[in-house]
N, C-alpha and C positions, 0 to 999 in steps of 0.2 A: 690776224683775226683770232688768234688763240685765246686772247684775254676776254674781249667783249662778247664773243659768241660761244664761249664754253658753257656747258651745262653745269649748274650748281644746285645746291639745296639751301633753302632758308628753313631750318628746322625740318618740318614735314612737307614743305612746299618744294616740289621739283620744278626748276626753272630752266628754260632752254637757252637763255642768254642773260646778260647783266643789265639789260635796259628795263627801266621802270617808268610807267606813266604816272607821274606825280599827280595827286588829287587836284582836279581842275573843275571849278564850278562851270557846269555846262548850261544852266538855265533851261533845262528841258524836262524837269519833273512837273507833276501836276501841282496846283496850288496847295494841296494837302501833302505833298512830298512823295507821291507814288512814282515809280519809274514809268516811263512811257516807251512806246515802240521806237520813237526817234532817239531817245537816250540810249536804249539798248543797242540800236544800230551804230551809234557813235562808238560804243565800247567794242562791239563786234568788229568794226572796221579797224580798230587799234589792234585787236588780237590777230586779225588777218594780216595786218601791216607789220607784224613781227615783234610787237612789244612783249617782253618776257613776263612782266607782271603789271597788271592794271590796278591802280588804286582809285576807287570811286571818288567822286566829289564828296565834300563833307555832308554827312547825313545827320541831321539834328536829332538828339535823343529825347528831347522834351519839346512841347509846343512853344514854350517861352524862349527856347534856345535857338530859334530860327534866325539866321543871319540876313537872308535876302529872298527875293522872289524866285519862284520856280526851282527852289532848292530841294534836294533829295532829303527824305526823312526816314527815320527808323524808330519812331517813338511809339508805335502801336503794333500789336500782333497782326493787324490787318495789312501791314506792309510786307509781311513775310512771303505771301504768295506771289505778288508782283516782283519782289526782289528775287525770288527763286527763279522765276521765268527769265529775268535778266541774267542771272548767274549762269543758268543752264545754257543760254545762247552764247555766252562768252566761252564756256567750256567746250561747247560743240564746235566753236571756231578755233579751238586749240589753245585758248588763253587761260591764264590764271588771274583770279580777281580777289582783291582785298577791299573790304568796306572801311572807309574812313568814317569814324563816328565823332561827333562834335557837339559843342554847346557854345553859342556866341557870347554868352555873358553880357557885359555892359554894351557890347557891340550888336546886340540883338535888335531886330527891326520891330519896334513897338507898333508901328502902323500895320504890320502884318500879324503880330501875335496878339494885339489888343491888351497887352499888359506892360507894366513898367519893367525894364530890363533888370536882371539880377546879376551882381558881380561880387568880387571879393570885398569891395568897399563902396560906400555910397559916393555918388558923383552929382554935384550940383553945378549948373551952368546957367548964367543969366537969371539967377534967382529961381530956377526951376530944377526939381529933382529929376535927373536923367537916368539914375541907376540906384537901386536899393541894395544895401549890404545883405548878403546871404546869411541866414541864421544857421545854427547848428542843425536844425531840422531840415533846412534847405539842402545842406551839404550831405546829409544822410540820403535824402531823396535823389540828389544828383548822382552820388556814387551808385545807388541802385539803378538809376536810369542808364548809366553807361554799361553796367553789367548786363541788364536786360537787352540793351541794344546790341551788345556783343553776342549774346545768346541768340537773338533773332537773326543776326548775320550768319551765325553758324548753322541754324536751322534752315536758312535760305540757301545753303550750299556754298557760301563764300569760303575761300581758302584761308582766310584770316581776317583780322581787323587791325586798323591803325587808329590809335588815340591821337586826336589833334591837340597838341600842346604848343602850337606855334601861332605866329601872325596876329597876336593880340586878341585871340578868342579866349574863352573862359579859363582854361587851364593855364594858358600863357599869361593871362592877367594875374592869376595867383602867383606865378613864378616871378613876376616883375614887380619890383618895389615902386614903380611908377603908378601902377594900378592898385597894388595891395598895400594898404596902410593899416591893416587890422592889428589889434592889440592882443589877440588870443593866440592859441597855438597853431593857427593857420596863417600867421603873419609875423613879420619881423625877421628872424634868422632865415637863412636859405633852407635849413632843414624844415622849418615851419611852413615856408612858402611852397615847398615841394610836397608837403604832406598830402594834399588833395590828389595830386597826380599819382602818388604811390598807392593811396587808398583806392583810387579808381582802377589802377592796374591790378591790384590784388583782388578786388571784387570781380573784375572781368575774368581774371584767371580762374577764380573759384567757379564762375558761372559756366565757363566753356571747357575746363579741364586742361591738362598739360599738353595734349597733342595738337591743340588748335593754336595757330600763330597769332601772337599779339605784338604789334609794333608801335612805335611812338614817332610822331613828327615834332621836332623841337627847334626853337630858334638857336642859331649860333650866337646871336645877340639881338637886342632890340634896336640898336643903332639910334638910341636916344639917351641924352644925358640922364643919369640916374636910373637907367633901365637895366634889364637882364644882360649880363656880361658873358663873355666867352669862358672866363674862369668858372662862373656859376653853371654854365651849360655843361662843362666837363664834370663838375661835381655832381650834378643831377644825373648825368649819363652813367656815372659810376654807381649811384644809388640804384638806377634801373638795371644795370648789369648785375649787381648783387642779388636782385630779385628775379632775374631770369628773363628779361625782355629779349625778344627774338631778333629785332633789328631796330635801328634808329635812323630816321631820315632827317638830315640837317638842312634847314632853310634859314631865314632870317628876316628881321624887320616886321613892322606892323603897318596898318593903314595910316598911322600917324607919323611914320618914319620918313616922310617926304621923299627925297631922292634915293632913299635906301629901303623902299617898300619891297615886299616880296616880288612884285612884278615891275621891276625897274624899267624905265623908258629908255629906248635906244640900244642898238646892237653894238658890241665892242668893235672898235675899229680894227683891232688885231687880236689874234687868238690868245695872246698873252693876257688880254683883259677879260677873258671868259672865266667862268667858275667863280662866282661872287665870294664864296665862303671857303676858298681853298686853304687859307692859312689856319682858320679854325679847324678845318678837316684834318690838316696835318697834325695839329696839336691833339686832336681827338685820337688819331690812330697811334700816337705815342703812348696813350694812357688806357684806352678802352678797347676791349677785344670784341665787343658786339659788332656784327656786320653793319657797315655804314652805307646808306644811300645818300648821295650828294646831289642836290638840285640847285638851280640858280645860274642862269646866264650861259649854260653850255650849249653851244651851237655847232661845234666842229667835231668831226669824227676823231681827228688827231688829238684833240684835247681830251675827249672821253677815253680814248685808248691810253693816253699817258697817265691819266688819273688812276686808272685801274692797274696799269703796269707798274707804277711806282708806289702802289699800296696807299695812295691818298684816299681812295674810296673803293668799296667793294661792288657797288652798283651805281649806275648813272641814271638819275631821275630827270625826266623832261616834262615840261608843261606846254608852254606856247609853241615850241617847235612841232609838237604833235597835233596842235590845232592847225598849223599851216600845212603840215604833211603827215597825215595819219599813217602813211606807208613809208615813213622815213627810215625805219630800222631795216626793212627789207631792201630799200634802195642802197643803204650802206653795206648791207650784207652781200648784195649783188656785185659790189666792186665800185659803185659810183660813190665816191667819198666826198663829194662836194658838200660844203656846210649846209645846214638847214636854211631854207629860204625865209625863215621867220625874221621880221624886221624889229621885233620887240616894240611895236608902236602902240600896243594895247587896244587897237581898234577892234580886235576880235570880241571884246567884252560888250561893246555897245549893242550888237544885235541881241545878245542874251538879255540885257536890261529891257529891250523892246519886246521880249517874249518870243523871239525867233531862234534862240539858242546861240551859243558861242560858235563863231566861225571866223575863218580868215577872210577879212574883207578884201585884201589884195588878191587872194586866190579866187574869191567870188567874182571880182571884177574881170578877171582873166577868163572866167567861165570854166575854170578847172573843177 
C-alpha cells in the first residue's frame, strides 16, 4: 500500500493518493454547459469514494467548440458561479478538482453549435464542407479563449486545469498530420504542428500565474496510418517539459481509430493485457521528468501497483471503472483488492446520450 496510497504533491496540489479520475463525459450539464446538482453529486461521490484527484469532463472554451450534448462549458463568465459551487462541494467532500478545458475542432457538433466546425484544415466529404480551416485571427481568438477558460477555472476555485490535447479534438488535430495539412507555420513539421499547443499553454500560464497547476492530456499515438506517433509524443512532451508543464496524462486514439479508440471495447482476459499504453509510458519515463498520469484499460489493483512501483507511471488514471464503482478506491484501500467490476462494454454512455447521464447499466440492473 506504500506506493498507491502515499501522499504526494503535484506542484502546489497536495494529493492523498496516486489515483486520478480521468476526464469523463457525464452528460449531466445543462444545454448551455452549466454544472447541475446531479453532476456535482457525481463528483462528490468520487471524492468520498477515495479518488485523489478528480478531472472534470471536457469543458468547451468557445460555443463553436462544443463536442456533444449536455457537455460542460466554461466559455462565459456566467459559468464561474455554478462552477464555484461544484468545486466547493468537491473540496468539502475532501477532494481535489482540476477542470479539463477543450475545443472539439472539426469534431464539434454543428447541430448543437449552429455553425460549421473549425479545425486546422478544411475537410470536405460527399461534396460538402464539413470543417473550415482556422485563420490566423481564429487562432488568436482560440488561444485567448483557452487562457480565459483557465482563468475562469481558477476564479471558480479549481486546483488546476488540464488542456485537452488528445482523442482527436482540436489541439490533437493540430498535432496530427492526418488532420493538419496546413502550409503555414502551424503545419508541416512537428514543431509547427505543436505550435498552437505551446501557445495555448503559455497564454494560460500568463493568465493564471506560476502557482496554479496546468496539465496536458496527450495521445501516446493516434493508432492510424499517417497519424501522430509515439516518437512525436515524446518530442512534444519534451517541449512541454522545457516550458514548465506540471503533469502529463497519456491516453491514445481518436474516435476514428476503430479498435484502438480511447474507450476500447472488451475487458482484458488477463492482467497482462491491461494498461493499453504501457510501452509508450516506459519510453516516456526514460526521457521525460514531468509526472505521468497513465490511463487506459487498467482494471486491477495489482497492475496499478506495479505500474507505480516500477516507475512506469506516477499516477493511475481511471475512467470507466469509476463509473461502475465510484467507491472503488476506498474498496481497494480497505483491503478488498478484487479487480474493478467494469466490463468495458461502453453501455454506460448510452444513458448519457439519452439525457440521463452516464451510468453503469450493469450496476443499474442489479439495483446497486
